[in-house]
N, C-alpha and C positions, 0 to 999 in steps of 0.2 A: 504904518511904516513897514516896509518890507524887511524880512529877515536879512541880516548882514549890514544894514545901515546903522551907523553908530549914532546913538541918541545924544551923546555929548555930555554926559554927567559923570560924576565920580572921578574927576581929574585929580583929586587929592588922595585917592586911595581906594582900596577894595572895601566892600561891606560884607560882613558875615551875618546872616539872618537865621536864627534858630526858630523853627516852628515846633511848638511845644504843646503837649497834652500829657498829663499824668494818668490818663485813662484811655483805654482802647475804644475804638469805634466812634471817635469824635470827628473824624474826617481830617486828621492831621496830615496824612500822606497825600490825600487829594489836594489839600491846600498847598502843600509843599510843591507838588507838581505844577499847579496852576500859577503860582507866583514865579517859579523858575522858568516856566515856558513863556510867561508874559514878558519877563526880562529878556529872554533869548530872542523873542520876536522883535524886540526893539534893537537888536544887534549887540546886546551886551554879551560879554564872555562869562559864561555861567557854569558853575560846578555844583552838583548836588552831592552832599556827603550823607550817605545813608548809613546811619548807625542804629537803626531799628532792626532788631533781629529777624523780623519777618521779611525784610528785603523787598517790600512791596514796590518801592520806587523802581528798582531794577526790573521787576516783572513787567511793569508798565512800559518803561522806556525800551525794553528789548522787543516790544511789539511795534515800536515806531518805525515807519518806513522812510522817514526823511531825517536829515540832520537835526540834532537836538542838543540839549545841555550835556556837559560832561557828567559822568557818574563815577563816584568812588564809593564802593561798599567797604566800610572800614569799622573801626571800633572807637569808642569815646576817647580812649587813651591816646589815639593818634590824631585827634582833631587839631591840636595846636600845630603839629608838624604839617598837616595838610593845609592849614590856613597860611602858614609861612610860604609853603611851596606855591600855592595858588596865587598869592599876591606877587611873588617874584616872577611868576610866569605871565603876569598882566591880566589876571582875571578881574572882573568887575564885582562879581557876587559869588559867595559860597552860601548855599542854602543847606541847612542841616535838618534832616528828618530825624528828630531825636527819639530816643527810646522812651517807652512808657515807664519803665522801672529798670533798675533800682534808683532810689533817690540820688545816690552819690553820682551816678552817671549823668542824670539830668542836670545836677549842679555843675558838673564839669562842662557840659555843653553850653549852659548858660554863661559860664565864665569865659568861654571862647568867643561868644557872640557879641556883635555890636548892637544888635536889636533883637529882642525876643518877641515873637508873635504867638500868643496863646490862642488856642482854638477850642471851642466847646459848643455843644448843642444846648437848646433851651430846655434842659432837664435838670432835675435836682442833683443827680450824681455828677453830671458834667460841670455844673456850677460849683459844686464842692471841690472837684478836682482842679478847676481853674483857680479857685481861691488858694489852694495849696501851692500851685505852681507860681501864682502871682506873688505869694509871700517869699518864695525863693528868689524870684527876680528882684524884688525890692531889697531883700537882704544883701544881695550881691551888688546893688547899686546900678543895675542895668536898665536902660530904657526898654519899655515894654508896651504892648498893645494887645488888646483882646478882640478876637474876631468871633462873632456869633455865626455858627454854621448849621446847616440843615434846618433853618427856621421856616415855618410854613409861610406861604405867600400871603400878602395882605389881601383882605377881602373888602371890596369897595373902598380901597385906599386906607383901610384901618388895620393896624397890627393886631394880631391875636393877643389875648390876655397872657398866654404863656410866654410870648416873646417880650411883652412889656415887663412882665415880672422878672424874666431872666436878665433883661438889660438893666433893670434897677438893681438887682442883686450883684451883677458883675461890676457895676460902677463902684460898689462898696469894697472891691478888692484893692483899690488904690491905684489901679492902672486904667488908662483911658480905654473906652470902648470904641472900636473903629466905627466910623459913620456909615460904613458899607459892610455888609456881610454876605454870606452865601445862603440862598434859599434851598429848600428841599426840591431838587430837580433831577429827573431821570438822566438828563444829559451828562451829569458828572460821572455817573457809573458807566455810561456808554463810552464816553470819550477816553477815559483812562485805560479802558480795556484795549485801546489801540495806541496808547502812548501819546495821545493828543490832549490839547486843552479844549475847553468848551468853545473858545473862539475859533479854533482850527476845525472842530467837528461841525459846528453850527454857527457860522460867523454872525448871522443876524438874530441869534437867539437871545433870550433874556439872560441866560447864564453867562454868555460872552460879555454882555454889557456890565453885569454886576462884578465879574472878575476884573474887568478893565478898570472900573472905578476903584475897587479895592487895591489893585496893584499900584495905580498912580498914587494913592494915599500912602501906601507902604514905601514906595520908591522915594517920594518926596520927604517923608519922615526920615528914612535912612540917609538920604543925601544931606540932610541938615545936621546930622550927628558928627561931632568931632571924632576922628579915627586916628589912632596912633599905632597902626600896624607896623610890622618890621620893614616893609619896603618903603613906607612913607618916612620912617625914621632914618633909613639909609639915604634917601634923597635929601633930607634935611641936613644930614651930616656932610654929604657931598657939596651942598650949596654953601655951607659955612667954610 
């Protein structure tokens, strides 16, 4: 579908999706960019709220040579106001690139989100960090999903033992593990340096395919969630 064509979803309101990792180096910003760019490619009105102090999303998007998602570099304390403004202006999605710390900022971002997407690599420290973040998501009663990132490719169609062990451990967090993750591929580093997604950089590549599968899963999950944002509440009041 060409950019600018409306996919036709989210008639009942905007969705706010927080991409979360309480540990650096997990690929959180790369995942944020890819989900946002996938939504934008479908014609959705997209804003990325970058509340990570490193401002990596902005560094990537400023290298982009074509139109892309809106970007707001802000603070956690302003997220609710940003969400209200984005919904009133007709946005379909706000993607939040959350901070790694402190915990209270992460909790605030989780509270603003309709869906929390946790990201981690198949390593001990990433799994431990994902478990901590999952506990916060469950405590706040938010829908969540865990995405395994930078997993080694299958060999002869078989997952590595590291990936299998990580998947088993992540399922114990109480949040579902996404059926599609991102493999360890050079294309992800190359494309974000130009503000592009893997699909834009290498349309026929394996990275583009796996991001497409993951985005459709996240999109459908988000679309199925009940949302009671301010603009939806206003429409309901007008209808009554």
